RODO-2510 file (C-alpha; in nm, 4 decimals, decimal comma):
residues 588
     n   res          X          Y          Z
     1     m    -3,8347    -1,6352    -0,3850
     2     k    -3,5089    -1,7884    -0,2649
     3     s    -3,5325    -2,0289     0,0234
     4     r    -3,3808    -1,8987     0,3456
     5     t    -3,3577    -2,2385     0,5107
     6     r    -3,0215    -2,3194     0,3646
     7     r    -2,8958    -1,9698     0,4296
     8     a    -2,9763    -2,0017     0,7963
     9     a    -2,7627    -2,3146     0,7995
    10     v    -2,4782    -2,1198     0,6386
    11     a    -2,4986    -1,8499     0,9033
    12     l    -2,5143    -2,1043     1,1835
    13     s    -2,2205    -2,2962     1,0382
    14     a    -2,0075    -1,9827     1,0182
    15     l    -2,0970    -1,8791     1,3702
    16     v    -2,0195    -2,2233     1,5102
    17     i    -1,6844    -2,2326     1,3332
    18     g    -1,6121    -1,8810     1,4562
    19     a    -1,6950    -1,9800     1,8105
    20     a    -1,4621    -2,2776     1,7829
    21     a    -1,1865    -2,0527     1,6556
    22     l    -1,2341    -1,8113     1,9447
    23     s    -1,2330    -2,0875     2,2068
    24     t    -0,9078    -2,2039     2,3530
    25     t    -1,0453    -2,5509     2,4151
    26     g    -1,3209    -2,5971     2,1587
    27     s    -1,2902    -2,8417     1,8724
    28     a    -1,3792    -2,7660     1,5121
    29     t    -1,7380    -2,8240     1,4113
    30     s    -1,8219    -3,1089     1,1744
    31     q    -2,0451    -2,8790     0,9722
    32     r    -1,8775    -2,7575     0,6577
    33     p    -1,9271    -2,4123     0,5068
    34     l    -2,0922    -2,4000     0,1673
    35     t    -1,8714    -2,3761    -0,1384
    36     a    -1,8553    -2,0754    -0,3662
    37     d    -2,0914    -2,2350    -0,6181
    38     e    -2,3396    -2,3371    -0,3493
    39     l    -2,3443    -1,9864    -0,2065
    40     l    -2,3870    -1,8301    -0,5491
    41     r    -2,6951    -2,0410    -0,6205
    42     e    -2,8584    -1,9098    -0,3027
    43     m    -2,8149    -1,5363    -0,3720
    44     t    -3,0621    -1,2824    -0,4997
    45     l    -2,9479    -1,0368    -0,7653
    46     e    -2,9208    -0,7595    -0,5047
    47     e    -2,7017    -0,9779    -0,2854
    48     k    -2,4801    -1,0729    -0,5789
    49     v    -2,4292    -0,7089    -0,6711
    50     g    -2,3485    -0,6244    -0,3093
    51     q    -2,0696    -0,8841    -0,3140
    52     l    -1,8948    -0,6813    -0,5840
    53     f    -1,8590    -0,3695    -0,3701
    54     v    -1,5944    -0,2854    -0,1121
    55     t    -1,6185     0,0385     0,0823
    56     y    -1,5298     0,1893     0,4174
    57     a    -1,7410     0,2638     0,7233
    58     y    -1,6736     0,4928     1,0173
    59     g    -1,6319     0,3776     1,3746
    60     r    -1,3952     0,2194     1,6233
    61     t    -1,6182    -0,0870     1,6577
    62     a    -1,8711    -0,2573     1,4346
    63     d    -2,1500    -0,1135     1,6506
    64     t    -2,0125     0,2386     1,6916
    65     a    -2,2595     0,5015     1,5743
    66     d    -2,0876     0,7742     1,3731
    67     p    -2,2626     1,0718     1,2112
    68     a    -2,0468     1,0223     0,9015
    69     n    -2,2134     0,6847     0,8414
    70     r    -2,5585     0,8405     0,8618
    71     e    -2,4588     1,1190     0,6231
    72     e    -2,2951     0,8919     0,3660
    73     f    -2,4784     0,5610     0,3965
    74     g    -2,8073     0,6416     0,5687
    75     v    -2,7365     0,4175     0,8689
    76     d    -2,5395     0,4645     1,1880
    77     t    -2,2829     0,1860     1,2349
    78     p    -2,0364    -0,0173     1,0280
    79     a    -2,2424    -0,3307     1,0960
    80     e    -2,5511    -0,1599     0,9546
    81     v    -2,3584    -0,0501     0,6446
    82     v    -2,2576    -0,4128     0,5854
    83     r    -2,6124    -0,5382     0,6309
    84     k    -2,7842    -0,2688     0,4276
    85     y    -2,5739    -0,3143     0,1167
    86     h    -2,4876    -0,6891     0,1400
    87     l    -2,1248    -0,5816     0,1053
    88     g    -1,8554    -0,8106    -0,0241
    89     g    -1,5883    -0,6263     0,1697
    90     i    -1,4758    -0,3442     0,3973
    91     i    -1,1590    -0,1368     0,3611
    92     h    -0,9906     0,0324     0,6582
    93     f    -0,8179     0,3711     0,6748
    94     s    -0,7009     0,5783     0,9685
    95     w    -0,9499     0,8524     0,8740
    96     t    -1,2422     0,6115     0,9114
    97     n    -1,1612     0,5812     1,2832
    98     s    -1,1317     0,2053     1,2455
    99     l    -0,7561     0,1613     1,2935
   100     y    -0,6154     0,2212     1,6393
   101     e    -0,4406    -0,0740     1,8003
   102     p    -0,4240    -0,4414     1,7077
   103     e    -0,6760    -0,5856     1,9528
   104     q    -0,9314    -0,3145     1,8664
   105     i    -0,8852    -0,3894     1,4958
   106     a    -0,9379    -0,7612     1,5610
   107     r    -1,2597    -0,6989     1,7531
   108     h    -1,3826    -0,4640     1,4811
   109     s    -1,3091    -0,7332     1,2227
   110     n    -1,5060    -0,9933     1,4150
   111     g    -1,7948    -0,7516     1,4557
   112     v    -1,8378    -0,6735     1,0882
   113     q    -1,7903    -1,0406     0,9992
   114     e    -2,0710    -1,1336     1,2352
   115     a    -2,2887    -0,8667     1,0721
   116     a    -2,2129    -1,0112     0,7295
   117     i    -2,2968    -1,3721     0,8109
   118     n    -2,6182    -1,2747     0,9882
   119     s    -2,7633    -1,0747     0,7020
   120     g    -2,8043    -1,0566     0,3270
   121     a    -2,6089    -1,3213     0,1437
   122     r    -2,4692    -1,4673     0,4699
   123     v    -2,1188    -1,4477     0,3249
   124     p    -1,8113    -1,3369     0,5250
   125     l    -1,6311    -1,0223     0,4194
   126     l    -1,3067    -0,9410     0,2521
   127     i    -1,1478    -0,7013     0,5019
   128     s    -0,8724    -0,4994     0,3427
   129     t    -0,6310    -0,2098     0,3730
   130     d    -0,3257    -0,0663     0,1946
   131     q    -0,0360    -0,1807     0,4115
   132     e     0,2266    -0,1383     0,1399
   133     q     0,4738    -0,0335     0,4130
   134     g     0,6930     0,2731     0,3875
   135     k     0,5118     0,5761     0,2501
   136     v     0,1732     0,3997     0,2400
   137     t     0,1222     0,2438     0,5821
   138     r    -0,2247     0,2368     0,7346
   139     i    -0,1474     0,0501     1,0576
   140     g     0,1407     0,1913     1,2580
   141     e     0,3233     0,0647     1,5628
   142     p     0,3069    -0,1696     1,7436
   143     a     0,2576    -0,3508     1,4101
   144     t     0,5931    -0,4268     1,2512
   145     q     0,7114    -0,1450     1,0262
   146     f     0,9221    -0,1811     0,7114
   147     p     1,0793     0,0967     0,5012
   148     g     0,8825     0,0174     0,1847
   149     n     0,9366    -0,1010    -0,1687
   150     m     1,2143     0,1244    -0,2968
   151     a     1,4231     0,0449     0,0087
   152     l     1,3752    -0,3252    -0,0684
   153     g     1,4841    -0,2448    -0,4232
   154     a     1,8043    -0,0958    -0,2828
   155     g     1,8578    -0,4124    -0,0818
   156     r     1,8191    -0,6261    -0,3975
   157     s     1,7072    -0,9349    -0,2015
   158     p     1,3964    -1,1279    -0,3106
   159     e     1,4166    -1,3228     0,0144
   160     d     1,4031    -1,0013     0,2189
   161     a     1,1071    -0,8820     0,0109
   162     r     0,9290    -1,2134     0,0633
   163     l     0,9919    -1,2135     0,4381
   164     a     0,8727    -0,8526     0,4751
   165     a     0,5490    -0,9450     0,2999
   166     e     0,5063    -1,2639     0,5018
   167     i     0,5429    -1,0787     0,8315
   168     t     0,3094    -0,8010     0,7192
   169     g     0,0519    -1,0516     0,5952
   170     r     0,0577    -1,2675     0,9067
   171     e     0,0121    -0,9626     1,1294
   172     l    -0,2761    -0,8322     0,9198
   173     r    -0,4467    -1,1718     0,9316
   174     a    -0,4081    -1,1855     1,3089
   175     m    -0,6024    -0,8579     1,3229
   176     g    -0,8775    -1,0018     1,1031
   177     l    -0,7756    -0,8469     0,7705
   178     n    -0,7556    -1,0898     0,4815
   179     v    -0,6635    -0,8685     0,1831
   180     n    -0,3685    -0,6345     0,1431
   181     f    -0,3751    -0,4025    -0,1568
   182     a    -0,0050    -0,4592    -0,2184
   183     p     0,2541    -0,4898    -0,3617
   184     d     0,2906    -0,1913    -0,5910
   185     g     0,4266    -0,3365    -0,9147
   186     d     0,4665    -0,0041    -1,0950
   187     v     0,8074     0,0626    -1,2502
   188     n     0,8957     0,4194    -1,1513
   189     v     1,0790     0,5436    -1,4603
   190     n     0,9648     0,9041    -1,4131
   191     p     1,1461     1,0874    -1,1303
   192     a     0,8681     1,3502    -1,1294
   193     n     0,6006     1,0911    -1,0517
   194     p     0,3964     1,2465    -0,7686
   195     v     0,1950     0,9399    -0,6681
   196     i     0,4245     0,6344    -0,7006
   197     g     0,7887     0,7217    -0,6307
   198     v     0,9191     0,5149    -0,3396
   199     r     0,6106     0,2944    -0,3555
   200     s     0,7846     0,1313    -0,6536
   201     f     1,0631    -0,1211    -0,6106
   202     s     1,2710     0,0130    -0,8948
   203     a     1,3026     0,1801    -1,2326
   204     d     1,4390    -0,1514    -1,3589
   205     p     1,1522    -0,3753    -1,4720
   206     q     1,3334    -0,7009    -1,4045
   207     l     1,4313    -0,6058    -1,0503
   208     a     1,0754    -0,4821    -0,9893
   209     a     0,9415    -0,8109    -1,1265
   210     r     1,1596    -1,0268    -0,9009
   211     l     1,0602    -0,8380    -0,5890
   212     t     0,6929    -0,8170    -0,6866
   213     e     0,6816    -1,1932    -0,7335
   214     a     0,8591    -1,2464    -0,4012
   215     q     0,6082    -1,0300    -0,2162
   216     v     0,3057    -1,1987    -0,3710
   217     r     0,4426    -1,5296    -0,2474
   218     g     0,5186    -1,3821     0,0935
   219     y     0,1650    -1,2567     0,1408
   220     q    -0,0081    -1,5665     0,0092
   221     d     0,2058    -1,8749     0,0668
   222     a     0,1055    -1,8832     0,4333
   223     g    -0,2451    -1,9796     0,3149
   224     a    -0,5110    -1,9138     0,5771
   225     r    -0,2463    -1,7479     0,7957
   226     g    -0,1595    -1,5011     0,5229
   227     v    -0,3553    -1,2533     0,3153
   228     s    -0,4553    -1,2085    -0,0458
   229     s    -0,2211    -0,9836    -0,2389
   230     s    -0,3343    -0,7302    -0,4971
   231     v    -0,0622    -0,6158    -0,7333
   232     k    -0,1185    -0,2629    -0,8638
   233     h    -0,1750    -0,0499    -1,0754
   234     f    -0,2327    -0,2305    -1,4061
   235     p    -0,1198    -0,1666    -1,6811
   236     g     0,1485     0,0416    -1,5035
   237     h     0,1428     0,3804    -1,3283
   238     g     0,5181     0,4437    -1,3165
   239     d     0,5681     0,6957    -1,5978
   240     t     0,3397     0,9836    -1,5092
   241     a     0,3768     1,3324    -1,3657
   242     t     0,0040     1,3516    -1,2798
   243     d    -0,1566     1,2164    -0,9645
   244     s    -0,4629     1,0078    -1,0556
   245     h    -0,6232     1,1081    -0,7252
   246     t    -0,6615     1,4614    -0,8595
   247     g    -0,6403     1,4264    -1,2395
   248     l    -0,6351     1,1816    -1,5294
   249     p    -0,2775     1,0841    -1,6199
   250     v    -0,1882     1,0021    -1,9788
   251     i     0,0974     0,7559    -2,0340
   252     e     0,2352     0,7490    -2,3868
   253     h     0,4027     0,4081    -2,3771
   254     n     0,3641     0,2157    -2,6998
   255     r     0,3243    -0,1601    -2,7132
   256     r     0,6989    -0,2273    -2,7195
   257     q     0,7635     0,0076    -2,4287
   258     w     0,4802    -0,1448    -2,2268
   259     e     0,6095    -0,4960    -2,2817
   260     q     0,9623    -0,3982    -2,1807
   261     l     0,8915    -0,1546    -1,8964
   262     d     0,5496    -0,2070    -1,7408
   263     k     0,4481    -0,5653    -1,8108
   264     p     0,7205    -0,7694    -1,6302
   265     p     0,6071    -0,7141    -1,2665
   266     f     0,2435    -0,7919    -1,3484
   267     a     0,3378    -1,1018    -1,5442
   268     a     0,5548    -1,2123    -1,2515
   269     a     0,2729    -1,1530    -1,0034
   270     i     0,0359    -1,3611    -1,2155
   271     r     0,2920    -1,6426    -1,2317
   272     a     0,3127    -1,6281    -0,8538
   273     g    -0,0659    -1,6671    -0,8304
   274     t    -0,1710    -1,3231    -0,7074
   275     d    -0,5304    -1,3338    -0,5858
   276     s    -0,6131    -0,9961    -0,7363
   277     v    -0,4869    -0,7223    -0,9661
   278     m    -0,5803    -0,3565    -0,9164
   279     s    -0,6458    -0,1363    -1,2183
   280     a    -0,5032     0,2109    -1,2797
   281     h    -0,6992     0,5246    -1,3550
   282     i    -0,4690     0,6182    -1,6430
   283     v    -0,5201     0,6688    -2,0146
   284     v    -0,2852     0,4733    -2,2442
   285     p    -0,3711     0,6040    -2,5936
   286     k    -0,1101     0,3967    -2,7781
   287     l    -0,2502     0,0784    -2,6242
   288     d    -0,6191     0,1739    -2,6265
   289     d    -0,7600     0,4573    -2,8355
   290     s    -1,0962     0,4762    -2,6524
   291     g    -0,9877     0,7677    -2,4357
   292     d    -1,1175     0,5906    -2,1238
   293     p    -0,8978     0,5188    -1,8222
   294     a    -0,7693     0,1620    -1,7981
   295     t    -1,0207     0,0855    -1,5219
   296     l    -1,3014     0,1303    -1,7760
   297     s    -1,1228    -0,0183    -2,0775
   298     p    -1,2161    -0,3639    -2,2141
   299     t    -0,8990    -0,3489    -2,4230
   300     v    -0,6856    -0,3211    -2,1101
   301     l    -0,8687    -0,5318    -1,8508
   302     t    -1,0092    -0,8035    -2,0757
   303     g    -0,7762    -0,7905    -2,3751
   304     m    -0,4383    -0,7283    -2,2132
   305     l    -0,4857    -0,8618    -1,8614
   306     r    -0,7162    -1,1585    -1,9053
   307     e    -0,6588    -1,2707    -2,2634
   308     e    -0,2960    -1,1771    -2,3180
   309     l    -0,1541    -1,2399    -1,9710
   310     g    -0,3989    -1,5207    -1,8989
   311     y    -0,5123    -1,3814    -1,5664
   312     r    -0,8057    -1,5683    -1,4107
   313     g    -0,8288    -1,4092    -1,0680
   314     v    -1,0102    -1,1082    -0,9266
   315     v    -0,9711    -0,7675    -1,0911
   316     v    -1,0325    -0,4848    -0,8461
   317     t    -1,0629    -0,1210    -0,9406
   318     d    -0,8644     0,1478    -0,7696
   319     s    -1,0851     0,3799    -0,5651
   320     l    -1,3784     0,4994    -0,7728
   321     q    -1,3699     0,8268    -0,5817
   322     m    -1,0464     0,9311    -0,7526
   323     q    -1,0680     1,2091    -1,0070
   324     g    -0,8846     1,0011    -1,2665
   325     v    -1,1905     0,7787    -1,3135
   326     r    -1,4622     1,0397    -1,2552
   327     e    -1,3630     1,3013    -1,5125
   328     q    -1,5528     1,1551    -1,8065
   329     h    -1,8559     0,9660    -1,6705
   330     p    -2,1305     1,0075    -1,4070
   331     d    -2,0978     0,8111    -1,0848
   332     a    -2,3869     0,5751    -1,1672
   333     e    -2,2190     0,4792    -1,4941
   334     i    -1,8664     0,4194    -1,3701
   335     p    -1,9253     0,0792    -1,2013
   336     v    -2,1240    -0,0428    -1,5030
   337     l    -1,8409     0,0492    -1,7388
   338     a    -1,5861    -0,1096    -1,5055
   339     l    -1,7784    -0,4391    -1,5055
   340     q    -1,8156    -0,4253    -1,8825
   341     a    -1,4412    -0,3702    -1,9073
   342     g    -1,3657    -0,6810    -1,7003
   343     a    -1,3446    -0,5653    -1,3372
   344     d    -1,4895    -0,7779    -1,0581
   345     v    -1,4588    -0,5718    -0,7388
   346     l    -1,5700    -0,2093    -0,7325
   347     l    -1,3739    -0,0208    -0,4698
   348     m    -1,5062     0,2830    -0,2827
   349     p    -1,7591     0,4393    -0,5190
   350     q    -1,8333     0,8053    -0,4602
   351     n    -2,1932     0,7261    -0,3676
   352     l    -2,2494     0,3617    -0,2802
   353     q    -2,6267     0,3628    -0,3273
   354     v    -2,6003     0,5377    -0,6636
   355     a    -2,3351     0,2887    -0,7763
   356     i    -2,5342    -0,0190    -0,6716
   357     d    -2,8516     0,1180    -0,8288
   358     g    -2,6587     0,1836    -1,1486
   359     v    -2,5451    -0,1784    -1,1715
   360     l    -2,8914    -0,3158    -1,0905
   361     r    -3,0483    -0,0892    -1,3526
   362     a    -2,7916    -0,2012    -1,6107
   363     v    -2,8858    -0,5657    -1,5471
   364     r    -3,2561    -0,4925    -1,5753
   365     d    -3,1983    -0,2889    -1,8933
   366     g    -2,9888    -0,5653    -2,0495
   367     r    -2,6601    -0,3738    -2,0588
   368     l    -2,5220    -0,6291    -1,8127
   369     t    -2,6456    -0,9857    -1,7845
   370     e    -2,6912    -1,1686    -1,4576
   371     q    -2,4503    -1,4288    -1,5966
   372     r    -2,1869    -1,1540    -1,6206
   373     i    -2,2518    -1,0604    -1,2580
   374     d    -2,2275    -1,4287    -1,1624
   375     r    -1,8790    -1,4583    -1,3159
   376     s    -1,7461    -1,1817    -1,0951
   377     v    -1,9289    -1,3001    -0,7841
   378     r    -1,7909    -1,6500    -0,8347
   379     r    -1,4354    -1,5131    -0,8526
   380     v    -1,4904    -1,3188    -0,5306
   381     l    -1,6360    -1,6206    -0,3512
   382     e    -1,3596    -1,8475    -0,4750
   383     l    -1,1026    -1,6021    -0,3400
   384     k    -1,2754    -1,6089    -0,0018
   385     e    -1,2841    -1,9869    -0,0153
   386     r    -0,9179    -2,0135    -0,1116
   387     r    -0,8036    -1,7886     0,1745
   388     g    -1,0133    -1,9716     0,4331
   389     v    -1,2504    -1,6789     0,4843
   390     l    -1,5612    -1,8873     0,4164
   391     a    -1,4457    -2,1585     0,6551
   392     n    -1,3508    -1,9260     0,9395
   393     p    -1,3736    -1,5474     0,9133
   394     f    -1,3048    -1,4835     1,2830
   395     v    -0,9860    -1,4195     1,4795
   396     d    -0,9036    -1,4401     1,8492
   397     p    -0,8401    -1,0897     1,9883
   398     s    -0,6664    -1,2352     2,2935
   399     e    -0,3921    -1,3740     2,0686
   400     v    -0,3187    -1,0552     1,8754
   401     d    -0,0455    -0,9258     2,1041
   402     s     0,1480    -1,2489     2,0621
   403     a     0,1296    -1,2229     1,6818
   404     v     0,1716    -0,8520     1,6011
   405     g     0,4968    -0,6613     1,6479
   406     t     0,6729    -0,9571     1,8061
   407     p     1,0422    -0,9314     1,8986
   408     e     1,1234    -1,1754     1,6197
   409     h     0,9353    -0,9694     1,3611
   410     l     1,0937    -0,6446     1,4776
   411     a     1,4405    -0,7974     1,4627
   412     d     1,3779    -0,9255     1,1100
   413     a     1,2540    -0,5822     1,0041
   414     q     1,5661    -0,4156     1,1395
   415     r     1,7995    -0,6656     0,9717
   416     i     1,6220    -0,6178     0,6385
   417     t     1,6312    -0,2394     0,6690
   418     d     1,9997    -0,2419     0,7634
   419     r     2,0742    -0,3808     0,4172
   420     t     1,9040    -0,0933     0,2327
   421     t     2,0797     0,2304     0,3399
   422     t     2,2594     0,3781     0,0374
   423     v     2,5492     0,6259     0,0505
   424     l     2,5720     0,8385    -0,2648
   425     r     2,8372     1,0953    -0,1724
   426     n     3,1035     1,1073     0,0959
   427     e     3,3718     1,3759     0,1111
   428     n     3,5595     1,2333     0,4076
   429     v     3,2622     1,2865     0,6391
   430     l     3,1438     0,9317     0,7056
   431     p     3,1676     0,7459     0,9279
   432     l     3,1482     1,0195     1,1893
   433     r     3,4534     1,0690     1,4083
   434     d     3,3359     1,0887     1,7697
   435     p     3,1278     1,4057     1,7464
   436     r     3,0277     1,5606     2,0794
   437     k     2,7271     1,7563     1,9528
   438     v     2,5021     1,6641     1,6591
   439     l     2,2164     1,8688     1,5147
   440     v     1,9376     1,6787     1,3368
   441     t     1,7228     1,9092     1,1284
   442     g     1,5075     1,9127     0,8173
   443     a     1,1812     1,7466     0,7166
   444     g     0,9716     1,5396     0,9542
   445     e     0,9071     1,5851     1,3244
   446     d     0,8916     1,2114     1,3903
   447     a     1,1942     1,1329     1,1752
   448     t     1,4174     1,4044     1,3208
   449     a     1,3137     1,3052     1,6732
   450     a     1,3793     0,9354     1,6090
   451     l     1,7186     1,0028     1,4531
   452     a     1,8227     1,2421     1,7306
   453     e     1,7313     0,9763     1,9851
   454     d     1,9301     0,7101     1,8003
   455     v     2,2316     0,9427     1,7697
   456     g     2,2101     1,0344     2,1374
   457     a     2,2107     0,6663     2,2288
   458     r     2,5635     0,6508     2,0785
   459     g     2,6967     0,9153     2,3164
   460     p     2,6817     1,2585     2,1508
   461     r     2,4503     1,5293     2,2705
   462     s     2,1904     1,5433     1,9967
   463     t     1,9221     1,7986     1,9198
   464     a     1,6210     1,7676     1,6888
   465     l     1,5191     2,0845     1,5032
   466     p     1,2475     1,9956     1,2504
   467     t     1,1914     2,2541     0,9778
   468     g     0,9260     2,0767     0,7706
   469     k     0,8955     2,0149     0,3971
   470     q     0,8607     2,3877     0,3242
   471     p     1,0950     2,5678     0,5638
   472     s     1,0592     2,9421     0,5870
   473     p     1,3607     3,1749     0,5528
   474     e     1,3473     3,2273     0,9289
   475     e     1,3535     2,8519     0,9935
   476     i     1,6477     2,8101     0,7577
   477     d     1,8373     3,0924     0,9330
   478     r     1,7676     2,9326     1,2712
   479     a     1,8997     2,5935     1,1542
   480     v     2,2149     2,7520     1,0124
   481     r     2,2810     2,9348     1,3405
   482     r     2,2295     2,6140     1,5382
   483     a     2,4625     2,4244     1,3051
   484     a     2,7451     2,6589     1,4024
   485     d     2,7147     2,5335     1,7610
   486     n     2,7371     2,1658     1,6647
   487     d     3,0136     1,9428     1,5379
   488     v     2,7973     1,7756     1,2705
   489     t     2,4596     1,8497     1,1154
   490     v     2,2384     1,5810     0,9675
   491     v     1,9661     1,7324     0,7478
   492     l     1,6699     1,5253     0,6279
   493     t     1,4993     1,6002     0,2961
   494     n     1,1632     1,4740     0,1753
   495     a     1,0651     1,5236    -0,1906
   496     a     1,2828     1,8332    -0,2118
   497     w     1,2929     1,7834    -0,5907
   498     d     0,9307     1,8991    -0,6020
   499     a     0,9125     2,2732    -0,6775
   500     d     0,6692     2,3190    -0,3894
   501     n     0,9344     2,1890    -0,1496
   502     s     1,2419     2,3536    -0,3017
   503     a     1,3150     2,5559     0,0121
   504     q     1,4601     2,2317     0,1492
   505     l     1,7322     2,2599    -0,1153
   506     d     1,8114     2,6096     0,0121
   507     l     1,8412     2,4668     0,3610
   508     v     2,0894     2,1996     0,2499
   509     d     2,2895     2,4516     0,0481
   510     r     2,3083     2,7020     0,3359
   511     l     2,4170     2,4310     0,5773
   512     a     2,6794     2,2996     0,3362
   513     r     2,8285     2,6497     0,3032
   514     t     2,8883     2,6768     0,6784
   515     g     3,2019     2,4678     0,6377
   516     k     3,0884     2,2327     0,9123
   517     p     3,0430     1,8619     0,8330
   518     v     2,6959     1,8090     0,6869
   519     v     2,5209     1,4827     0,6027
   520     a     2,2134     1,5239     0,3821
   521     v     1,9672     1,2345     0,3904
   522     a     1,6870     1,1772     0,1393
   523     v     1,4232     1,0071     0,3524
   524     q     1,1852     0,9477     0,0598
   525     d     1,2815     0,9776    -0,3065
   526     p     1,6583     0,9640    -0,3635
   527     y     1,6143     1,2183    -0,6457
   528     d     1,6797     1,5009    -0,3966
   529     a     2,0504     1,4203    -0,4107
   530     g     2,0685     1,5319    -0,7745
   531     h     1,9515     1,8852    -0,7021
   532     v     2,2054     2,0143    -0,4502
   533     d     2,5477     1,9034    -0,3294
   534     a     2,6388     1,8335     0,0294
   535     p     2,9579     1,6872     0,1777
   536     a     2,7705     1,3589     0,2216
   537     w     2,4447     1,2295     0,0736
   538     v     2,2596     0,9229     0,1986
   539     a     1,9324     0,7686     0,0788
   540     t     1,7098     0,5786     0,3207
   541     y     1,3895     0,5751     0,1050
   542     s     1,1893     0,5972     0,4276
   543     d     1,1459     0,8250     0,7282
   544     k     1,0302     0,5497     0,9606
   545     a     1,2064     0,4822     1,2885
   546     v     1,3413     0,1511     1,1616
   547     a     1,5144     0,3350     0,8750
   548     m     1,6529     0,6017     1,1099
   549     e     1,8134     0,3289     1,3234
   550     s     1,9745     0,1767     1,0129
   551     l     2,0975     0,5219     0,9087
   552     t     2,2515     0,5775     1,2513
   553     k     2,4453     0,2538     1,2238
   554     v     2,5958     0,3760     0,8972
   555     l     2,6676     0,7252     1,0350
   556     f     2,8714     0,5812     1,3221
   557     g     3,0401     0,3046     1,1253
   558     e     2,8603     0,0214     1,3008
   559     r     2,7587    -0,1121     0,9610
   560     s     2,8981    -0,0560     0,6141
   561     p     2,6362     0,0798     0,3766
   562     a     2,5067    -0,1987     0,1517
   563     g     2,2259    -0,0411    -0,0512
   564     e     2,2488     0,0170    -0,4260
   565     l     2,0352     0,2701    -0,6090
   566     p     1,7263     0,0991    -0,7549
   567     v     1,6634     0,4053    -0,9736
   568     e     1,8755     0,6566    -1,1588
   569     v     1,9160     0,9981    -0,9933
   570     p     1,9152     1,2603    -1,2708
   571     d     2,1258     1,5748    -1,2813
   572     p     1,8872     1,8650    -1,3525
   573     q     2,1788     2,0684    -1,4878
   574     r     2,2727     1,7999    -1,7412
   575     p     1,9571     1,6393    -1,8815
   576     g     2,0199     1,2842    -1,9978
   577     n     2,3206     1,2427    -1,7690
   578     p     2,2620     1,0832    -1,4316
   579     k     2,4130     1,2423    -1,1243
   580     y     2,4115     0,8966    -0,9675
   581     p     2,3512     0,5967    -1,1964
   582     f     2,1319     0,2955    -1,1321
   583     g     2,3153     0,0511    -0,9055
   584     f     2,5424     0,3160    -0,7531
   585     g     2,6271     0,2968    -0,3849
   586     l     2,9411     0,3680    -0,1837
   587     t     3,0630     0,1424     0,0913
   588     w     3,3644     0,1030     0,3181
***
């Protein structure tokens, strides 16, 4: 039986430090938190195994009872989920009802941290989310918004990438989050990639590597004021046409291709000291002939990542609920295989109790040793120690508003975004010449509304007419009729290259044939511009309001476009010949 005397001291120490942090006048306690090794020696096997799991819980506060918790975890509140399973971490999503506004998030963070240090292993939590920015953004305004990785790739500035990550990390930490599952280091060399796309910096591995390294440093160099980064998805998810959420992608890169295309961003992240690396649920048969996804492959996680690249930090799996990792093995076996492969943190298993029981049974059966569990737990604890989580897991909710979405952060975000807008085609349309009436149509209610507002602020009468990603023939006809009554039409496209969304291409084509000035804008993947011509084509790589403001500045000639394509835009009619080559971008 482990002694609880020392553990009580750990809990008391953490609470005292937390109280000092929350006080505006209190001084730091002289008690020190236990080190990673000291904590490890105090844990039972069940508590060690719990430290390896990160999952979600439902509820606006740590003590909010939600029927979804009872159904999935057998208890009512997030705090009870933490206590029951001795969790190492919590991950937040909007669908878990845990992300609303910054002060609420901070109070939720403090609540689950208090639950953690008052139960089980008495160890504070890793609290995480996927705030990649751009397409994958979990916390919206008033938190500072950026256009995402591919836009940063168009801007070409490592300093901008670093600053974007620093601002994002500092704001997350102010809300009590200490891990960001970012940046995405995948090199998007496949324009048909349904899951990465604009989440990637570039199709050029060296550009992707420079910006990945810059973001790791941005997230982490602030120390206890920043967050842990987690570069993903190793060994590289950029060349697939299958979404690993719904299937098991197979990437046929051989060793030479992997070293040239996929490896550079991960090697750069490791050089920068990334706290964690996230695995991919992909099969790489020319690198590992086991047939297992990389998450379950000793060849990939131990051989390539740890032994070849020399990585010594935490390896975290992508969500274990994704189909890409569940196709070949039962849920109780998946976490065991992941640990055997070299993973440390097991993210979001399909059934948490089944997963934990599977690991415990594997230890008791000898398939996993307790020493193997200890290695992973030590890495997790050392990460918490390094980021100051063991010393002080709490934040001050009263200070959140002065740290999140500040005027300085918003101004930096706008300046960075202004350098990313890329003009691909311009048949004497841009900049606009004092239009009186402007129609903004196409994909995205929020984006069309934001752009119409920004245009209207410049003087013209502007109208938003969203038609969605799959406009009907009637919606297309309506937009064409409305275009006839306006001087200029700006039409937004979003993944129009996807066959499911091809009606957007019909919309652009019909508008272009009206003879009125038309500006087509790809607000996600720039690949749309290769599929249909318009008098002007612009790529913003994002549909966020900050990107729409930057676009408006280019439309009205307030700024010259400065972005350069970070990927090649193919011409579907001429395979092998780009419609717009890598690095292309018009300016004036």
